[in-house]
C-alpha positions in Angstrom: 81.3 8.5 -112.7 82.5 11.9 -111.7 85.9 10.6 -110.7 86.3 9.4 -114.1 85.5 12.7 -115.6 88.0 14.6 -113.4 90.8 12.2 -114.3 90.0 12.4 -117.7 90.2 16.4 -117.6 93.3 16.3 -115.8 94.9 13.9 -118.5 93.8 16.2 -121.1 95.3 19.2 -119.2 98.7 17.8 -118.7 99.0 16.5 -122.2 98.3 19.8 -123.5 100.7 21.6 -121.2 103.8 19.0 -121.5 106.6 20.2 -123.6 108.6 17.3 -124.8 111.3 19.4 -126.6 112.4 22.2 -124.2 115.5 23.7 -125.9 114.8 27.2 -125.0 118.1 27.3 -123.1 120.2 26.7 -126.0 121.8 29.7 -127.7 121.6 29.7 -131.5 120.7 32.3 -134.2 118.8 30.8 -137.3 119.6 31.5 -140.8 117.5 33.6 -142.9 115.2 32.9 -145.9 113.1 35.0 -148.1 110.3 32.5 -148.3 109.3 30.0 -145.6 106.5 28.1 -144.3 105.2 26.4 -141.2 106.5 22.8 -140.6 103.8 21.6 -138.3 104.4 19.0 -135.3 107.7 17.3 -134.9 108.8 14.3 -132.9 112.2 15.3 -132.3 114.2 18.7 -132.4 118.1 18.9 -133.2 119.8 22.0 -132.2 123.4 22.8 -133.2 124.4 25.7 -131.1 126.8 28.7 -131.3 129.6 26.3 -129.8 128.8 23.6 -132.6 127.4 21.2 -130.0 124.5 18.8 -130.9 121.4 18.7 -128.6 118.4 16.4 -129.3 115.3 17.5 -127.5 117.4 19.8 -125.4 119.8 17.0 -124.2 123.5 17.3 -125.2 124.3 14.3 -127.3 127.5 13.2 -129.5 127.1 12.8 -133.3 127.7 9.2 -132.8 124.5 8.8 -130.7 122.3 11.1 -132.7 121.1 8.6 -135.3 120.0 5.8 -132.8 118.5 8.4 -130.5 116.3 9.8 -133.3 115.5 6.2 -134.4 114.3 5.6 -130.9 112.2 8.5 -130.6 110.6 8.1 -134.1 110.0 4.4 -133.1 106.9 3.2 -135.1 105.6 6.5 -136.2 103.9 6.3 -139.5 105.0 8.1 -142.7 104.2 11.7 -142.6 104.4 11.8 -138.7 108.3 11.5 -138.6 109.3 15.2 -138.8 112.5 16.2 -137.3 113.6 19.9 -136.7 117.0 20.9 -137.5 117.9 24.2 -136.0 121.5 25.1 -136.9 123.2 28.3 -135.8 123.7 30.7 -138.8 127.6 30.5 -138.4 127.9 26.5 -138.1 130.3 25.2 -140.9 129.1 22.3 -143.0 131.4 19.9 -141.2 129.0 20.1 -138.2 125.4 20.2 -139.7 126.1 17.6 -142.6 126.4 14.7 -140.1 123.2 15.8 -138.5 121.5 15.6 -141.8 123.0 12.3 -142.5 121.8 11.1 -139.1 118.3 12.2 -139.5 118.2 10.5 -142.8 119.7 7.3 -141.5 117.0 7.3 -138.7 114.2 7.8 -141.4 113.2 11.3 -140.3 111.7 13.8 -142.4 114.1 16.7 -142.1 112.6 20.4 -141.6 115.3 23.0 -141.4 114.2 25.9 -139.1 115.0 29.3 -140.8 114.0 32.9 -139.8 112.0 35.3 -142.4 114.4 37.6 -144.1 113.3 41.2 -143.9 
């Protein structure tokens, strides 16, 4: 009985500490907005960095692979649990972030654009 308790506690410990979306090594600066709100938990995170490269959950991907990869991550997630974070460098031109928005839409994700509070 005690071994089951230990295994269960270890499982909870690792689930809490696991980070599925490590994009801390990517360089990007968010755009600013006056009024922002919390987005909650996301299934996927897309970053368009300072060099206009695409990253899905910290892994470099091409724009062609973006929609199928998002679709695979969302899999059978129910409505309301299909949040995809979009982090775009503030100087990225529309020709780079519009295809990402289209890929999220094509995959059936709920787009949340990450911004920084304007001061």
